[in-house]
N, CA, C and O atoms as CSV, one atom per row, in Angstrom:
chain,resi,resn,atom,element,x,y,z
A,1,MET,N,N,0.856,-1.441,-0.275
A,1,MET,CA,C,0.012,-0.197,0.114
A,1,MET,C,C,0.930,1.141,0.148
A,1,MET,O,O,1.762,1.137,1.055
A,2,PRO,N,N,0.914,2.462,-0.822
A,2,PRO,CA,C,1.339,3.024,-0.174
A,2,PRO,C,C,1.223,4.149,0.140
A,2,PRO,O,O,0.046,4.445,-0.064
A,3,ARG,N,N,2.119,5.547,0.789
A,3,ARG,CA,C,1.878,6.029,1.284
A,3,ARG,C,C,2.358,7.674,1.207
A,3,ARG,O,O,3.383,8.252,0.846
A,4,LEU,N,N,1.098,8.070,1.724
A,4,LEU,CA,C,1.423,9.358,1.098
A,4,LEU,C,C,2.577,10.597,1.998
A,4,LEU,O,O,2.793,10.588,3.210
A,5,VAL,N,N,3.220,11.663,0.886
A,5,VAL,CA,C,4.536,12.306,1.687
A,5,VAL,C,C,3.513,13.954,1.581
A,5,VAL,O,O,2.570,14.501,1.009
A,6,LEU,N,N,4.153,14.057,2.202
A,6,LEU,CA,C,3.731,15.719,1.552
A,6,LEU,C,C,5.550,16.215,1.302
A,6,LEU,O,O,6.449,16.063,2.129
A,7,ILE,N,N,5.672,16.842,-0.138
A,7,ILE,CA,C,6.512,17.787,-0.774
A,7,ILE,C,C,6.367,19.265,-0.888
A,7,ILE,O,O,5.306,19.841,-1.129
A,8,ASP,N,N,8.034,20.077,-0.609
A,8,ASP,CA,C,7.439,22.188,-0.522
A,8,ASP,C,C,8.336,21.523,-2.058
A,8,ASP,O,O,9.346,20.844,-2.243
A,9,THR,N,N,7.123,22.281,-3.070
A,9,THR,CA,C,7.601,22.235,-4.609
A,9,THR,C,C,8.835,24.081,-4.611
A,9,THR,O,O,9.081,24.803,-5.577
A,10,ALA,N,N,9.148,24.187,-3.621
A,10,ALA,CA,C,9.830,24.632,-4.223
A,10,ALA,C,C,11.234,24.793,-4.004
A,10,ALA,O,O,11.891,25.808,-4.237
A,11,THR,N,N,11.626,23.742,-3.552
A,11,THR,CA,C,12.897,22.786,-2.176
A,11,THR,C,C,12.661,21.717,-3.311
A,11,THR,O,O,13.304,21.849,-4.353
A,12,GLY,N,N,12.012,20.942,-3.210
A,12,GLY,CA,C,12.133,19.434,-3.339
A,12,GLY,C,C,12.049,18.396,-2.381
A,12,GLY,O,O,12.035,17.193,-2.643
A,13,THR,N,N,11.981,19.048,-0.971
A,13,THR,CA,C,12.290,18.401,0.195
A,13,THR,C,C,10.782,17.739,0.661
A,13,THR,O,O,9.633,17.922,0.257
A,14,ARG,N,N,11.338,16.943,1.636
A,14,ARG,CA,C,9.829,16.633,1.766
A,14,ARG,C,C,10.036,16.975,3.475
A,14,ARG,O,O,10.868,16.781,4.361
A,15,VAL,N,N,8.334,17.784,3.230
A,15,VAL,CA,C,8.152,18.512,4.631
A,15,VAL,C,C,7.459,17.225,5.730
A,15,VAL,O,O,7.580,17.424,6.939
A,16,ARG,N,N,7.059,16.499,5.462
A,16,ARG,CA,C,5.905,15.927,6.359
A,16,ARG,C,C,6.556,14.289,5.853
A,16,ARG,O,O,7.077,14.086,4.756
A,17,HIS,N,N,6.344,13.082,7.106
A,17,HIS,CA,C,6.690,12.310,7.630
A,17,HIS,C,C,5.308,11.466,6.606
A,17,HIS,O,O,4.163,11.863,6.386
A,18,ARG,N,N,5.811,10.559,6.284
A,18,ARG,CA,C,4.632,9.782,5.654
A,18,ARG,C,C,2.617,9.300,6.690
A,18,ARG,O,O,2.289,8.924,7.815
A,19,ILE,N,N,1.950,9.621,5.485
A,19,ILE,CA,C,0.506,9.543,5.720
A,19,ILE,C,C,-0.575,8.860,5.467
A,19,ILE,O,O,-0.915,8.757,4.289
A,20,ARG,N,N,-1.073,8.466,6.121
A,20,ARG,CA,C,-1.909,7.370,6.006
A,20,ARG,C,C,-3.271,7.005,5.004
A,20,ARG,O,O,-3.673,5.909,4.615
A,21,SER,N,N,-4.138,9.262,4.603
A,21,SER,CA,C,-4.795,9.149,4.002
A,21,SER,C,C,-5.490,10.033,3.590
A,21,SER,O,O,-5.825,11.089,4.126
A,22,TRP,N,N,-5.742,9.582,2.544
A,22,TRP,CA,C,-5.900,11.528,1.834
A,22,TRP,C,C,-6.766,12.335,2.124
A,22,TRP,O,O,-6.830,13.274,1.330
A,23,LYS,N,N,-7.918,12.372,3.469
A,23,LYS,CA,C,-7.800,13.885,4.267
A,23,LYS,C,C,-6.795,13.969,5.636
A,23,LYS,O,O,-6.634,14.945,6.368
A,24,GLN,N,N,-6.491,13.313,5.686
A,24,GLN,CA,C,-5.229,13.988,6.646
A,24,GLN,C,C,-3.884,14.843,5.791
A,24,GLN,O,O,-3.169,15.739,6.239
A,25,ALA,N,N,-3.855,14.163,4.346
A,25,ALA,CA,C,-2.979,14.691,3.585
A,25,ALA,C,C,-3.030,15.522,3.053
A,25,ALA,O,O,-2.023,15.917,2.467
A,26,LEU,N,N,-4.557,16.406,2.964
A,26,LEU,CA,C,-5.085,17.364,2.157
A,26,LEU,C,C,-5.609,18.298,3.506
A,26,LEU,O,O,-6.115,19.389,3.244
A,27,LYS,N,N,-5.499,17.910,4.851
A,27,LYS,CA,C,-5.449,18.751,5.595
A,27,LYS,C,C,-4.171,19.573,6.342
A,27,LYS,O,O,-4.064,20.663,6.905
A,28,GLN,N,N,-3.172,18.338,6.004
A,28,GLN,CA,C,-1.703,18.989,6.436
A,28,GLN,C,C,-1.007,19.923,5.393
A,28,GLN,O,O,-0.101,20.716,5.651
A,29,GLN,N,N,-1.719,19.646,3.875
A,29,GLN,CA,C,-0.689,20.483,3.000
A,29,GLN,C,C,-1.612,21.759,3.523
A,29,GLN,O,O,-1.032,22.834,3.370
A,30,GLU,N,N,-2.637,21.831,3.979
A,30,GLU,CA,C,-2.760,23.043,3.560
A,30,GLU,C,C,-2.815,23.582,4.433
A,30,GLU,O,O,-2.994,24.751,4.088
A,31,TRP,N,N,-2.766,23.494,5.837
A,31,TRP,CA,C,-1.828,23.363,7.199
A,31,TRP,C,C,0.164,24.333,6.640
A,31,TRP,O,O,0.468,25.497,6.900
A,32,TYR,N,N,0.786,23.599,6.112
A,32,TYR,CA,C,1.703,23.812,4.837
A,32,TYR,C,C,1.272,24.692,5.052
A,32,TYR,O,O,1.177,25.342,6.093
A,33,GLU,N,N,0.937,24.838,4.047
A,33,GLU,CA,C,0.999,26.396,2.788
A,33,GLU,C,C,0.597,27.607,3.538
A,33,GLU,O,O,0.887,28.754,3.198
A,34,ALA,N,N,-0.295,27.173,4.890
A,34,ALA,CA,C,-0.598,28.740,5.468
A,34,ALA,C,C,0.971,28.616,5.842
A,34,ALA,O,O,1.644,29.594,5.517
A,35,LYS,N,N,1.711,27.451,6.539
A,35,LYS,CA,C,2.271,28.720,7.863
A,35,LYS,C,C,4.157,28.115,6.757
A,35,LYS,O,O,5.162,27.790,7.390
A,36,LEU,N,N,4.135,28.125,5.714
A,36,LEU,CA,C,5.079,27.967,4.629
A,36,LEU,C,C,5.110,29.473,3.547
A,36,LEU,O,O,5.991,30.031,2.893
A,37,GLY,N,N,3.983,29.664,3.740
A,37,GLY,CA,C,4.069,30.646,2.177
A,37,GLY,C,C,3.907,30.213,0.846
A,37,GLY,O,O,3.492,30.979,-0.024
A,38,ARG,N,N,4.197,29.071,0.632
A,38,ARG,CA,C,4.368,28.570,-0.129
A,38,ARG,C,C,3.495,26.869,-1.098
A,38,ARG,O,O,2.441,26.337,-0.750
A,39,ARG,N,N,3.966,26.642,-1.717
A,39,ARG,CA,C,2.964,25.819,-2.676
A,39,ARG,C,C,3.497,24.068,-1.571
A,39,ARG,O,O,4.617,24.328,-1.133
A,40,VAL,N,N,3.233,23.143,-1.260
A,40,VAL,CA,C,3.483,21.945,-1.131
A,40,VAL,C,C,2.429,20.160,-1.589
A,40,VAL,O,O,1.383,19.811,-1.042
A,41,ARG,N,N,2.948,19.636,-2.351
A,41,ARG,CA,C,2.376,18.685,-3.241
A,41,ARG,C,C,1.907,17.391,-2.444
A,41,ARG,O,O,2.302,17.314,-1.281
A,42,ILE,N,N,1.509,16.879,-2.691
A,42,ILE,CA,C,1.474,15.605,-1.859
A,42,ILE,C,C,1.891,14.038,-3.334
A,42,ILE,O,O,1.618,13.906,-4.527
A,43,GLU,N,N,2.594,13.251,-2.366
A,43,GLU,CA,C,3.140,12.486,-3.855
A,43,GLU,C,C,2.588,10.910,-2.799
A,43,GLU,O,O,2.125,10.794,-1.664
A,44,LYS,N,N,2.838,10.216,-3.568
A,44,LYS,CA,C,2.342,9.064,-3.602
A,44,LYS,C,C,4.490,7.840,-3.006
A,44,LYS,O,O,5.470,7.694,-3.737
A,45,GLU,N,N,4.352,7.482,-1.987
A,45,GLU,CA,C,5.453,6.762,-1.480
A,45,GLU,C,C,5.541,5.113,-1.302
A,45,GLU,O,O,4.972,4.818,-0.251
A,46,PHE,N,N,6.017,4.046,-1.918
A,46,PHE,CA,C,5.895,2.706,-2.492
A,46,PHE,C,C,6.982,2.578,-1.774
A,46,PHE,O,O,7.782,3.468,-1.485
A,47,THR,N,N,7.035,0.730,-1.292
A,47,THR,CA,C,7.685,0.511,0.108
A,47,THR,C,C,8.286,-0.928,-1.133
A,47,THR,O,O,7.496,-1.524,-1.864
A,48,ARG,N,N,9.234,-1.107,-1.104
A,48,ARG,CA,C,9.708,-2.128,-1.911
A,48,ARG,C,C,10.367,-3.114,-1.287
A,48,ARG,O,O,10.819,-4.059,-1.933
């Protein structure tokens, strides 16, 4: 099962550790964008 991570679009670095649900990811994305003032994207991370 893939996990979701938040990535800062300006720097390309991970902002948040793994998140399990889309609902939680969207909430965290909104919060980080308000705090950082930059765009944050959600990406799927697959385990091998």
